[in-house]
N, C-alpha and C positions, 0 to 999 in steps of 0.2 A: 459551589451548588447553588442553583436558583430555584424559585418556586413559582408556579403558575398561580396558585391561590394562597398567597402567604398568610392571609387572615386566618386560615384554618390552623395555623400553628398556635394560635391562641389556646386551642384545646390541650396543649401540652401543660397548661397550668393545672389540669386535673391530676397529673402524675404526682408532683410534690404534695398536693393535697391528700392523695390517697396514702402517700408514704407517712405523712404526719398523722393521719388517722390510724394507721396501722401501728405506729409507735406509741400513740396515745393508748390504744386498745391494749397493747402489751403491758404498759405501765398500770393500767386499771386492773389487768389480770393479776399482777403481783399484789397490788393493794387489796384486792378482792380476796386473794388467798390468805392474806395476813389477818383478815377479820375472823377467820375460822380456825386458825392454828398459830402456834408460835414459830416464827421463821427459824429459830434455832433448832427446832424439832423436825423440820422438813427432811433433812438427810436421813433421819430414821424412818420416814414414811415413804419416800420416794427413792428408788435405786439411783437415779441419775437426773440431772437438770435436762430440760427439753433440748433435743439435738438441733444443731444449726440447720439441719436439713429441712425443718419445718418452714424455714423462711424462703427456701429456694423456689418452690412453686409460684409464690406471690411475686418474687423478684422477676421470674421469667414472664409472669403475666404483665407486670408493669413494663418490661422492655417490649413486649408485644403490642401493648397499648400505645407506647411511644411510636413504634414503627407504623402503626396503623394510622395515627394522627398525621405523621409526616407524609405517609402515602397519599392521604386525602388532600395534602397541600399540592400534590402534583410535582414532585421534584424533578429538576433537570440537572444533568452532570455533563461536563465536557469530556468526551471520549475520543479516542482514535478509531476511525472507521476506514474501511477500504474505499478508495476513490472510485466513483462511478464514471469519471470522465478523464481521459488522458489522451495525448496525441503522440503518435510514433511516426516519424517520417523515415521511410526506407529510401536511402540514396544509393543508386546502383550505377557503378561505372559501366559506360557503354562505349569506351574508347576502342580503337582498333586493337590495342594490345589485349583486350579482354576477349578477342577472337582466338588467341593462342590455345592449342589443344594439349598443353602440358597437364591440364586438369580435365578429365573427361566429363561431358562431351566437349566442353570448351570452358574457358574461365567465366564467360558470360552465362553459359548454361549452368555451371556450378553456382555462380552467384545467384541466379534465379531460383535454383532448388533451395539454396539456404534461405532466401528471403520467403519462399513459399512454406518452408518448414517452420520458420520463425512466425510467420503469419498464423499458423495452426495453433500456436501455443499462447498467444496473447489473449487476453479477455475479449469477448465479443463487443463489449461497451466501449472499448478503446477505439479511438478513430485512427485511421491509417492513411498516410499520404505516400505517394511514389514519385520520386524525383530521379530522373535520368540525367547523366552528364557525360558529354564527350567534348566537342569543341565549344559547346555552350551547355549551360544547365537548363532543364526544362522541367515543367510539372507534367508528369505523365498521369497523375491522378490527384486531385485535391483531397484534403482530409475527409474521410467518410468512414462510416461503420459497416458499409457493404463490403463483405469479403469477396464477393463474386467480381465485383468491379476491380478490387485490389489485385486478384489473381489475373484478370484479363490485362490489366495495365502492365504487370510484370512480364506477361507473355509477349506483350507488344514491343518490348525493348529490342533494339538492334544496334550494332556497332557503327560508329562513325569516327572521323578523324578528330584528333585533339583530346585533351583531358583537362576539364576545368574543375578540378576538385574544390578549390576555394569558393568558386561561384556557386556550387552546388550546396555547400554548407550555408552560404549567405542566403540562398533561396529558401532552404528548408527552415532557417530562423524566421524568415518573413512569414512563411506559412504558419508556424507555430504561434507567432505573436497575433495573428489574425483570429485565432480561435477564441471563443467566448462560451463559458459554461452557462447553465440555466440562471445562475444567480448573478451573472454579469462579470464574473471573475475570469481570468485567464487559466485554463487547467494546465497542469504540469505537461511538459513535453520532452521528448528525447529523439536524438537522430541516430539511426543505425546505417553506417556507411559499409558498403561491400565493394572493394576495389583491390587492384594490384598496387595501389599506392602512389602512382606517378602523377605529377601535376605539370602539364606542359603548356597550358593556355589559360585564358580567363583574365578578368579584371581584378579579382580578389585573391590574394595569396592565402594558402592554408593557415598560415600564422595569424593573419588578420581575422580571418573567419574563426578560428579558435578563440580569440579574444572576444569576438562579438558573442559567440555562443556561451562563453563563461559569464560575461556580463549579463546575459539574459538568463542564466541558470539553466541552461540546456545542455545536458551531457551528450557527448558524442561516443557512441560505441562502434569501433572500427573492426571489420572482419577482413583479413588479408586472404586473397585467392592467388594462386599462381606459384610456380616454382622457378628455380634458376635455369631450367632447361626450356623455358618458354620462347617460342619463335613465332613470327607471323610472316606471310608472304605479301610483299607490297608490289602491286602492278607498275611496271615501267612501260616505256614507249615501245612500239613495235611488238607487242605481246609478251615481252620479257617480264620476269618477275625477280624481285630481290628479297632475299631471306634475311630478316632482322631478328636479333635476339632481344627479348623483351622481359629481362628479369623483374621481379617485383621490387617495390621500394617500401619496405615496412616502416622506415624511420619517419616518414610523413604522417602515416596513420597512427603510429605509436604517439607522436607529439600531439596530434589532435585529441586523442583520447586522454592523455595525461593532463594537458592544459585545461580541458573542460570538466574533468572529474568523472569521465567515462572509463571504459576498459578497452584493451586491445587484445584481439584474438587472432591466432594463425590457424587456418584449415580446421575450423571447429567441426566436431562431429555432432550428431543429434543431442547428445549429452551436453556438449559444450554450448550448443545453441540454447538449451534449456537453462544453462548457467547465465547466458546473456540475458534472458528474459527474467530470471530470478533476481539478478543484480539490478536490472532496470526496474522490476517491480518494487524493490525496496526504495528506490528513488521516487517513484511515482505513486506507490501504493497506498499511502495513508493520509488522512487529514484530520484536523480536529473540528469536532461539531458538537453542539449541544443536543442531548437526546433525553427524552422523559424516561425516568427509571422508576415510575410508580409501581410496576409489576414486581420489581425487587422488593420493595418494602412491603407490598401486599402479601407476597409469597412468604417473605421472612416473618411477617406477623402471624400468619396462619400456622407456619411450622412451629413457632414459639408457643402459641396457644395449645397446640396438640402436645408438645413436649412438657409443658407445665401441667397439663391435665394427666398425662401419663405418669409423671413423677409423683403427683399427688395420689393418684390411685395406686401406684406400686408401693410407695413408702407408708401411706396412712390409710389406704383403702377408701379414699374419699376424694372428691373433686375440690379445687381451690375455690 
C-alpha cells in the first residue's frame, strides 16, 4: 500500500496518546475510589467489578479514528481490474475446401456465422481484426473497435485456391505486436482461427507459427468446421468438373492450440462459443494497477463511529 499524502499519517500519533490517557484515567479512578473507602470492603458495596464492555465503545472509536487518519493520507492499493484494452484477431479460412456444403450453408458460411456470433459476445472495448487466408494470408480488417466494420469484413470473405494457415498465424502475430495501449504498453492479444485445418501453401509452417505465437504470449483458439463427407467441385477443361473429397484435418489446429496455450473446439454451438470467450477472457481479462481506496477507509470509519455510538447508547445509555 502507498499513500499520496504520507505526512498525514503523523496524525496516528494521537491514537497511542489517547490510549495512554485512558489508561491513566482508569488508574486515577481506582486511586480516587481508594481515598473514600477501604478496597477490601468494595465487594460488599458493589455487586461486580465494571464489565469489560465499558471499554468496547472507546476501542471502536479509536479504530475509527485510525481509519479516518489513514483515509486522509489518500491510500492506494494494487488491485486486479478488468482490462479495458485487448486485441482479438479472427483468422478465417477462405480456401476452396471451405466451399464444401457438408456444413450448411457451406463451411465458409458456417465459419462466418461463428465469427459473427463470437463478435457479439466480446466486450465492445476490445479491438478486433480480421485475417483471411487461402493461397496467401491477407488483412481483411486491421484492429478496430468498430463492430460494423468487422461484420462487413467478415461478409466480404470469399473462397480462393490454396491454404496458408501458417502465414495467417504469422500475420496475426504481426498485427498484435503493432498495438499500443494509452500508456504505451502492448495490450494482450489472442488469435481465433476458424478453419477445416488443412495447410497446403505458404512460407510459414503451422509449427513455426505456433512457436512464434507462444514466444509472443499469444494463445491460439482453434475452431474446426467440416465433416468427413465434405466434397468440392473443381472445374476442368472443356467444361468438365471433378469432385474432390475434402475431409477436415483437426490435428494441425489441435497442435496450434496446444503449443500456444489456447484451446481446440470442434463444431461449437453458441454455448461452446461462449466458452471460447470465457476462456479467452480469463487470459486477457485482468491486470494489476494502483487504485485509490480512500472511500473504503472513510466508509469504514463512519460505520465504526456509528457502531461505537450505538453500543454506548445500548449498554450504558450514554454516548462515548
